[in-house]
N, C-alpha and C positions, 0 to 999 in steps of 0.2 A: 727846327724840329716841331712841327705842328701835334700838338696832344691828341693820341688814338686811344682805341679800346683798353681798357688798364692800365689807363697814367693814372694818380694819385692826385691831381690837381687839373681836374678839368674844369672848364667855365661853368658846363652846363651843371657840374655838382656843387661847387662851391656856393652858391645860393642858397643852394639845400642846407647844407650842412655847419655853415658858418657859425651859428648861434650855437651848436653843443659843444665847441671848446673854441670859441670865441676869434674863430677861422683860423683854425689849423686843420685845415684838410686830410693833411697828411697823418696827423699825430689820430682823427677819426678813424680812416683808413686801415693802418696798425691795425687798432682794437678792432675794427671789423675780420678784418683777416683772420685774426686770433681766434675770434669768437667762430667763427664759421670752421678753421682747423681743429676747433677742440670739438665741436658738432660731430667731424667725421671720425674723431678721435675716441670720445663715449658711444658713438655706432658699432665700430671694431670693438669696443671693451665688450658692450653688450652683447654681441655676436657669440665672443669668444667664451663669455659668461655663461649664453644661455638665458640674458635678462632681455627677456624681451620687453620688458616694460620701459629699458634703460634704452633699447631700439627703437620703440614707439614714439618717445621722448626726442626723439633727431628730427621729426618730420613733421609737417602739418598734419592735420585732420585731412586732410581732403587732398592730401599729396598721392604721386603717384611711383611707382619703382618697376622699370624695365630691366629685370636683375637672370642673364641667363634666358631660360627657357621659361621661366615666367614674367608675364605685366599683366599690371594689376592697380588697384587701390592699396592705401598701407595696409588696413586692415586684411586684404588677402593677402599680401607678400607678408604680412606675420601668422598668417595659419599656415604658410606654404614652407616658409623657412622655417616653423615651429616643428612641423612632419618632419623637416630634411636634417636638422642638426642632430637629432638623437642617433643618426646612422653612423657619427663620428665618435671617438672617444673624447678627441681633444680637435682642434680647430686651433691656428693664430694668423691674425691679420696684420701683418707689417703696411705702413703706408712711407711712401718718402718724396719724392716731389708732389709738392702742392702750390699749383697757383689759381689765382683767385680775380676775376675780372668783374669791373664792378659797370650796371649799366650807366649809360651816358645821360640818362634821362631823370635818372631817380638814385636817392643814396639807399632804398631800402630792397633792392633786390641783384644777385649777383651771379654769378656761375665759377662752381668750383671744381679744376680736375684734379684729380688725387689719383698716382699712379700706387700702386701695393704689390704685396705680393702674400699669399694665403694658402698654408698648411693644412691640412686634412688625412685625419691618423684615424682609420677603422680599425675595428676587431674583426674585420673578415679579412682574412688570409689574402684572397684575391688581391693583387696588385692595381685592381681599378678604385678599391675604397681608400688607398694612400697615394696622396697625390698631391700634386705642389699647381697654383693658378698662379699668371701674372696678370693682371685687371688693371681697370680705369673705372676709376666713379667719377660720373661727370654730371654734378649737380648743380640744379637750379634752386639757389638760397632766397629764401624773402625775408624780410626781418617785418614783423607781425608785432605790436605792441611792447617793440623795442629788442623782440629776442628774435634771432636768426634761427631758421629752421630749414629742414629740406621741402621742397615744394615737388622736384620733380628729380628723379634719379636714373639713370643710363648707365648701368654698369657693362663693358665691355669686357670679354676675354683676350686677353691678348697672345697668351700661350696657356698650354697644358703640359704639365710632367706626369708619370707614372711609378710609381718606385714599388719596388717588391719590397712585398711586409716583412723581411727577413731581413731588410737592411736596417728595423728600426731597433735601435738598442734599449732594454726596459732599465727605466728610472732608476738608480739604486737606491735601496733600501733605507731611510731614515733622511730624504729629503723632501722638503714639502714641495709637493706640486700644486701647480693652478687647479682650481675646484671650478661646475661648471652651474654653480648656483652661487647664493648672496652669502655661504660659507668661505668664500675665496678670499684670502688676507686682502683684498682691495676694500674690501666693505668692511673690514673693523673698523671700530672707530679711533678716530685720534687718540692716545692717549693724552692724560693729563699733564700741562705745562709743568716743567719743574719750578721748584720754588725758588726764585731767583736769590734770596736772602740763605738760603740754605747751604 
C-alpha cells in the first residue's frame, strides 16, 4: 500500500521533520495532532466563556472564517460573534471525531475536520432561541514560528434542532454553574503544590 494523504510517514515529509525528533516522524505527527486538537478545544472554551481574546489566539492574524451566515476576516468574525453570543444565557460546544491530514509537501500545513454539537440556551421563551446544532469545523492550520493556529475555517451546519423553552429545567440552587467570563472556575489559579514532607 503506497502512502497517501494523512499517512504519518510520507517520504515527502520525512526530510522536512527528521531533525526535530531524530527521525521519528510518527512522534512529530502525534505532537502536531495534539497541538491542533488543543487549538480547537481552546476555541470552544473561548466561545462558551465569551472570552474573545482566547478565541482570537486560535487564529493567525490574517485568518478568515466562513461561519453560518458570516464570511470574513478573523477581526470581523470576532465583532460578529461578539454581538451574537449575548443573545444566549449559555452555550456549550462539544467536539467528537477529529481528523488531521498533513500536506504532503510541507510539515507546516494541515487540514483538520472536527465534528461537534453545540447547545444554545436563551432567556427568550420562544423555541427559536433554544437550539442545538450539529456542525463540522473544517480548518486549514498553519504552523508559524513553531505555533499551530487556524489560517482558514469553514464551519458547516449539518442539522438543527429547536427545543421548547419549557423543556429546560432550572439548575438547582447551591450548585456551581459555568460563568461566561473570566470568573469561571477554569480561569482560577492552580492551588499551591502540597508540601510532600508534611
